[in-house]
N, C-alpha and C positions, 0 to 999 in steps of 0.2 A: 428804072432800068439800070441807070448808072450805079445805083446802090447795090443792085444784084451782082454786077460785074466786079465792083470793088470788093464785095464780100468774098467772091470766088477767088479773087487774086490774093486776098489776105489769107484765106484758107490754104491755097496752094503753097504760099510762102511758108506758112507754119509747118505743113506736112513735109515740105522739102527740107526745112531746117531740122526737123526731127530725124529724117532719114540721114542727113549729112552728119548729125551729131552721133548717131549709132555707128556709122562707119569709122569715125574718128576715135572710138573707145578702144583700149588695148585688148588683145586677144587673150582671154582667160583659159583657153583650152590647152596651153603648154606651160611647162615649168622647166627650170634648169637646176640640176643637182651638181654640186661641186664637191669632190672628194679631197679632203685636206690631210688625210693620214690613214694609217692602217693599224689595227689593234688585234693582237692574238687573243682568241677566246679560249681561256683555260678554265676548266671546271674546278680546279684547285684554288685554294686561297693561301696567301702568304702574309707574313708579318708586315705591317705597315711601318713607315718610318723612313728616314733619310738613308739612302744607300749610296756608298761610294761607287762611282762609275768605273773605277779601276777593278772592282770585284764583280762586275756584271758582264756576262757573256753577251756580246752584241750579235744577234742573228743577222745573217745575210740571206735574202730571199732570191728566188729565181729572177732573172733580168726583166722578163716581161710576163704579164698576165693579161689574158683577154677575158673580160667580164661580159657575160651575156645577160641582157635585161629582157625578161619575158613578162608581158602584161597579162592581165586576167583574160584578155580576149585572144591571147596566143601570138600577139605581135612581138617580134624579136629585134633587138638592136645590140650592137657590140661597142665596148669601150676598152681600149688598150692602155694599160698603165705600167709604169716602172715602179714596183713596190718599194725599192730602196731609195727613191728620190721623190719627195713631195714638196720640193722647193717651189714648184708651180703646181697649183691644184689641177686635177683632171675633171673636166666638166662635160656634160652631155645634156642636150635639150630633148625632152620627150613629152608626148601628150600626158596630161595629168592622170593619176590613177595609181594603183598598187602594182608593184613589180617584184618578181623573184629574181635575185641575182645569183649567178653561179659561174664557176670556172672549172677548168679541167683538173682532175684530181690525180696526182702523181702516184705511180705504183713502182717506182724505182726502189730497189732494195736498200741502197745506201747512196749518199750524196755528200758533196762538199758545201752545199747550201741547205737551208731549211725549206723544203717544199711546203707550200701553203695553198689553200684553195678557199674560195669564197662561196658561202651559202647563206644568204640572208634575204630579208624582205624589207622593202622600203615603200613609202608613199610619196609620190611626186605631186607637189602642190603648185599653184601658180606662183610665178616669181622665181627667185634664186634661193637655194638653201644649201648650207654646208653640212656635210656628213663625214663620218669616219667609217672606212670599210672594216668589216668584221671578218677576220681570217681564221681558218681552222687548219690544224696540222695533224697528220697521222704518224709523226716521227718523234724519235727520241735522240738525245745527244750524248755522245761519249767524248770526254776530254782526258788527256794525259799530260801531266807536266813533263817538259823536256829536260829532265835532270836525273842523274844517277842511272842513265840508260846506256846500253851499248850503242855502237855506231850505226847499226842497222835500223831502218825505219820500221816501226811497229806494223804488223800485217794482220789483215783478216785471214783466218785459215778456216777451211781449206781453200778458200777462193784465191789466196795468194795476192791480195790487193793491199797496197800500201795505204796507211792512214794519211790524211791531209795535214798540213802544218799551217799554223798561224801564230805569230809572235813567239811565245815560249811554250806552245802547246802543240800536241798532235790531237786530231779530232776527227769525228765522223758523225754524220746524221744517218740514222737507220730507221727503216719502216717498222712499225710496231709489230709485236707478237713474233719476232724472230729470236732464236737462241743463237747469239753470235759469240765467236771465240776470237780473241785478239792475242796474237803472239807478241810478247815484249821481251826483247833481248836485254840481258843484264850486262854489267860492266865488263865482265871477262869476255864478252862476245861469243862465248860458247854455251853458257847456261842461258836458259830462257824459261818463262812460264806463260801459261795461257790464262788470260783473264776472261771469264765467261760472263756474258751480259744478256739478260733476258730483257728485250727492248719493250718499252711501253711508251705511248705517246705522251708528250709534255713532261718527259722525265730527262734529267741531266745526271749522268753518272760520271763522276770525276775521280781520277786516280792520281795519287802522289806517292812517289817512292822516296824514302829517306833513311839515312843511317842514324844510329842511336845518338851520335853527337851532333846531329842536325835538328833544327826546329821543325817539327812535323806540321805546325800550324802557321808557318810563316806566310802562307797564302791561303785564302779561303774564299770561294765563290759565295755570292749571295743569291738566294732564289728570288726571281722576279716573275717570269712567266712560265718557267719550268720548275717542277719539284726537283729537289737536289738530294742526291745520295753521294756524299763525298767520302772517299776511302783513302786513308793514309796507311800505307803498308811499310812497316819497318824492315830494313834489310839487315841480315846478320853480317858478321865480319867478312864472310866470304861473298857477300853481295846477293845472298839467297833470301827471298821473302820469309820473314819469321811468322807470317800469318796469311792464310788464304781462306776464302769462304766457300763452302759447298753450296750447291743448289739443292734446296729441299724439294724432292719429287712429290711426296705425299705423306699423309698420316696413314699408318698401318692399321689394319683391322684389329679388333680386340683379341683375336686369336694369336696375335703377334706381340702381345703386351710385354712378354719377357723374352723377346727375340735376342739370341745370343751368338749367332754365327751365320755366315753366308757362303754359298758356293755358286759358281757360274759355269755351267756345263752346256756346251753346244748351243750357246745363245739363250740358255734358259737359266733362270735365277731360282735358287733354293735357300730355305732358311730352316732354323730350328729354334726352339725355346729351351731355356735352361731348366735346372732341377725342379722336380715337383710337378711338371707339366706332362702332357701326353707324350707318348713315344712316337711322335710323328715328324716326318719331314714335309715341309710345305713348299709347293711350287708357287712362285709369285710372278705376276706380270711385271716385267722389267720397266715398263713405262709408268704404271700406276700404282704398283705395290699391292694390287688386289690378289687375294688368294685364288689360284686357279684350281688347285687340288691338294689333298692331303694324302700322304703315303705312310701307312702304318708299319712300323718296325715291330713285327708281331712277337718276336722272341726276345725282346729287350725291354728293360725298364729305364726310364729317364731319371737316373739318380742325380746327375748334375752335368747335363750336356752343355758344352761351352763353345765349341767351334766346329767348323766343317773344313775338310781338306780333300784333295782329289789328285789322282794320277790318271793315266790314260784308261785304266780299267776299273778302278774302284773309287767309291766315295767313302771317306772316313769321318766318323763322328767322335769327337773328343769327349769322352765321359770321364773327365779328369778335374772337374771343379772341386776345390778342396779348401773351402773358406776357413774351416777350423784347423786345418793342418794335420788332422788325425786319420785321414783315410788310408787304408791299406788295400783297397780294391780298385785302384785306378785302372782305367782301361780305354781302349780305342775300339770302336765298332767298324767293321769293314763290310761294305755292301757293293755288289757288282753294279756298275753304272747302267748297264743295260736294263737291270731291274728297276732302278730308280726312275729311268726315263719312261718306262712302259707300264709298270704295275702299280696297283693301289695298295698292295701288301707285299712286304719284302722280309727276308731273313738276313740276319747279320752274323758275321763271325766275330767273336770277342777276343781281343788281344789284351792280356793283362800285363802290367808293367809296374816297376818301382823306380825311384830316383837313385842314381848311383851314390849320391852323397847324403841321403837322408837316413839318419839313425834315430832321431828324436821325433816321436809322434805325439808329443804332448800338446802341440799347437801353440804354446806360449800365449794363450789368450787371444788368438787370432793374429798376432804379430809374428809372422813367419814368412819364409821364402819358398814355400812349396805348394802354393796355389797356382793353377794354370788355366788360362782361358783362350790360348792362341796357339795355332800350329798350321803348318803347310807341308806339302810333299815336295822334295827336291833331291835330285841325284840319288835315287833309290832309297831314300830315308825320309822318315817323318821328323820334322824339326819343331820342337816345342819351345815356347817362350813364356816364362813364368810371370806371375803377378805378385811382385814382392812387396808386401805391406811393411815388412821390417826395415828394408834399406832403400826402397823406391828405385831399385834396379830391376833388370830382367835377366834371368839366366837362360842360356841356350842349351838345350839337350837334343841329342839325336836318338832316334828309336827305330829299330828294325821292324818294318811293317809286316813281315812274314813270320815272325816268331810269336808263339802263343803265350809265352811267359818271358818277357824281356826286361832288360835293364836300360833305362834312359840315361845315356852317358852325358855328363855335363862337360861342355866344351869352353865355356867362358861366360862372362856377364857384361852388361853395359848399363851405365847410369842414365836411365831414361827420365828420372825425376817425376815419377808418376806410376800409375797402375796400368799395365798392358792388358788389353781385353780382346784383341784381334790381330791377325797376321795374314799376309798374302804375298805371293811372289808371282811376278810376270813371267811369261815364256822366255823373256830375255834375261831373267835372273835378277831383276830389280826387286828389292824387298821393302815392304811397308809394314810397320808395326803401329797399331792403333791403341790409344789409351786416353786417360783423363787424369787430371789432378783433383784430388778430393778435398775441396776447400769450401763446401757449402755453397752460398750464393755466388762466390767468386771462382767456382770450379771452372776449369778450362779443358776442352778436349784437344788432343794433339795427335800428330803422327811423327814417326821417325822414318826417314828414307835412307836406305843403305844400297850402295852400288860400288863397283870397282874393287871388289874384295877378292881374296884368294881362295880357291876351292869352295868350301862351304863355311869358311870363317867369315860370316857376314859382318862382324864388327871390325874387321881389319881394314876396310876401305873407306870410302867417302860416306860421311854421316851428316844428315841435316834434320833438324827438328822444325816443325811448322805447326803453329796453333791453328785450329780450324773452327773455333767458336765455342760457345758455351753449351753445356748439356741442357741448359734452360731454353735453348733454341733448337738443338739437334736431337734432343732426348739423350739418355745415357748411352753414349757410343759403345757398341759391343761387337759388331760384325763389320768386316771389310773384305772386299774381294775385287780383283782386277776384272774389268769388263774387257778391256784391251789395253795395250801398252799406254800407261799414263793415266787412263781413265778408270775410276774405281767407284763401286757402290759402297755406301756406309749405312749401317742400320743401327738403331738405338732402341732401347727398351723404355717403356713407360716409366715416368718418374713423378713423384710428388715432392714439391718444394714450396715451403712457406705457405702451406695450406692450399696450394693450387696444384693441379694435375696437368701434366703434359703427355699427350699420347705418344706411343711408339712411332718412330718416323724412319723414312728411308731417304737418303740423299745421294748426290753424285758430286765427285770432285775430279779435277784434272791436274795431274802432276807432271805432264809431259814436259821434257826439257830440264827437269830439276834433278834427275838422277846422275 
């Protein structure tokens, strides 16, 4: 009997011991995650190697981010962090398992800090583990060196919002997919230009203005977590940018391969092709460049159509292309605007003319000063600007639009250092001449801006030249027209260069403040 009770006691003691030992084991159903830093996730890759911290833009994030942890069973917990300070890690204890992490995504259009948000998945295991938060951003960065500028702070326009400043820079973070325009005042505090920026996430657009006698590359950012597009713009002696870049809107359809002129009438965009093509005017979508319709000029042949001009009542087609210099049938076609806007077929009145100073029609092997590809209407007259292959100037002629057989009177010339292919004038009287320098792979497209002149003597006032890029990017620039004051469309024809072909293109550029 004693043996039975002894055995029971021993068994009870053993079972009790097992129970006690199980209660003393650690709880394996929870784990602690400790966040020791934050990393921007950028799909782009950048060159590796040692980078000077002086040339790296250091992002500042929002002061606080609340991170929500959601388990596979739907349980939610929050952790608040200060993403600019990880001197002490941020920790949270949660049941083990898989969690999705998220935070609020900013939709502010612009900011002085880089808005970031979290969207990642982690697995919490027993014990403590250290992790880095993965952050995403929908924002791009614009920076501007604070030198060679006027005293006014750069502005977002038309919002009229000042850029932020840090050290030697003005800057702004902006939400992706915006077309932003930044007004930058120049040293005279009267002239300014607008730098247009198409925002994309993880992109850094930097702008530096310099004079010829300054070192353009004295400072250069290094790409780390944002791709870098660094622009150095040279200023001429008057403090005006010597180069600006258009925004390419679209490749044009093949029917526009030899696009040669533009007109903008009642918010509608029109184009023509040059010689040997159909006698049609095309209406284009101003946003996409797509052909909306074709208008047949049924009583005319396209011998060498080169530009479009307009007044309140008529559209003019310049059939005055004269590559060889031997033409004696130069003309302008005149079509009622009401017909152009409403009809599929139109009739034109032909105005023939000759140059007041041309007596030699031999053409000199193509090296002559009587080709023309540019004109506009102003003060009751048509104003023609020649494409001088002989002396790289342009001559200005005036022509009566109401005479059936007129003389184009030469009023002067200007050294444009290239070939003029298009012209336009704003309602305010600001003049733009478009052209290019013909130097093969190193060719450059340019514009000349004229303002503050007397009467119709366009070359008597303020004149500035601005390079706008390579024909290898813009196509061969041929047509230009004001959309509104300062803003212009530019078109180019298809080119073949070095065995490669570039389609005809349409672009936009903003010269507001530079006239």
